[in-house]
N, C-alpha and C positions, 0 to 999 in steps of 0.2 A: 480298619478290617481289613486285611491280605488280601491279595490280589486271588481269587478262586479260579480265573480263568482258565491255570493248568490243570486243576482238579475235575472243574466241571467239563474239560476237554477230557481228560482221559475217562472220566462216568460217560461220554458219551457212547463209548465205542461196548455192544452187548459180549462181546467177549472180554474184553476187561472187567464188566460187572459181573461178569460167572466167575473171572477168578477172583474176584472181590467177597462174593456170595460164599464160596468155598472155605475162604480164610476166615471170613467170620466164625467158622467151626474152630477156627486153632490155628496154627501154623503148619505148613506143609513144604516139602522140596519143590524143587523144580520139576524134577520128572511126574510129582502125583499132581502137579498142573497142568503138566503139559496133557498128561492123558484126558483130562479133564475137556479137551476142544478140540475141535476139527479142521486143528491148523497142523502145521510143520514142528516139531521143539523150536528152530530159531525163530520163528515167528510168534510161538510161545513167547522167549525169551525175548523179544522184542514189546510186547504188550507188558510184560512185567517190566521191562527199563522204563515204561512210560509210567506205569503208577509209582514206580520209586521216584522218579524225577517230581511227581505232581506232588510227592510227600505221603500218600495212601497207604504204601506198602515199606517195610524195612525189610534188609534182608541181613541174615547172619549167614558166616560161612564156617561149617563142622566139618574138619578134613575136604572130602571131598563135594558134600553135598553144601548146596546152599538151600538156607530153611527162609521161606518168605511168614510175614509178621503184616498184620494191620496197624496200622497206625491212628491214632484218635485223633489227634491235633485237624487234620483234613475236615474229617466228619463233621468236627463240631462247630468248626467255622462255616460252613456249608447249612448247618442246622441251624446256625444263629442268623446267619442272610435269611435264609430262607423263615424264621418266623419272625423275623423284623418287617420284611415282606407282607405275611399274613396278618400282621397286627396293625400296619400301618393299613392295608387293603379294608380288614373288618372294623376299624374304628372311624374309614372317612364315611363325612357324611355322604349320601346318596342322593341325588335328584328324584324326585317324582316327578312324571309325566307331566304332572299338571305344573310344577314349576318349571320344567322344560318347555310348555306351552306361554308360560307369561314369560320367558326370555323369548322367546322368539318373537312374541307381542310387542317386546321393550325394544327390542332391535330395527324391529319392521318401522315403527317411526320415526 
């Protein structure tokens, strides 16, 4: 499994999540994305740079415009990791209250 740290760190910021939610509807220019956030254009560019570095967004330059799109691979990796955790959790045996009490009695002896 790949290192998910950059992806998870990028997803931790609500502004970056807002950009990703917009890009889920299709490609957008830097200007269109900057209009979504209550921050400066340079701040939006920094958020985009983090998303690109994490592999969540790709950028294509057409003339003077930078078009941004979602990249599927990191989302698939995060989903795979979450599914693995969920499958392990839901298939793990659970301890009942009675089993816990019995275990405490055994350790008390």
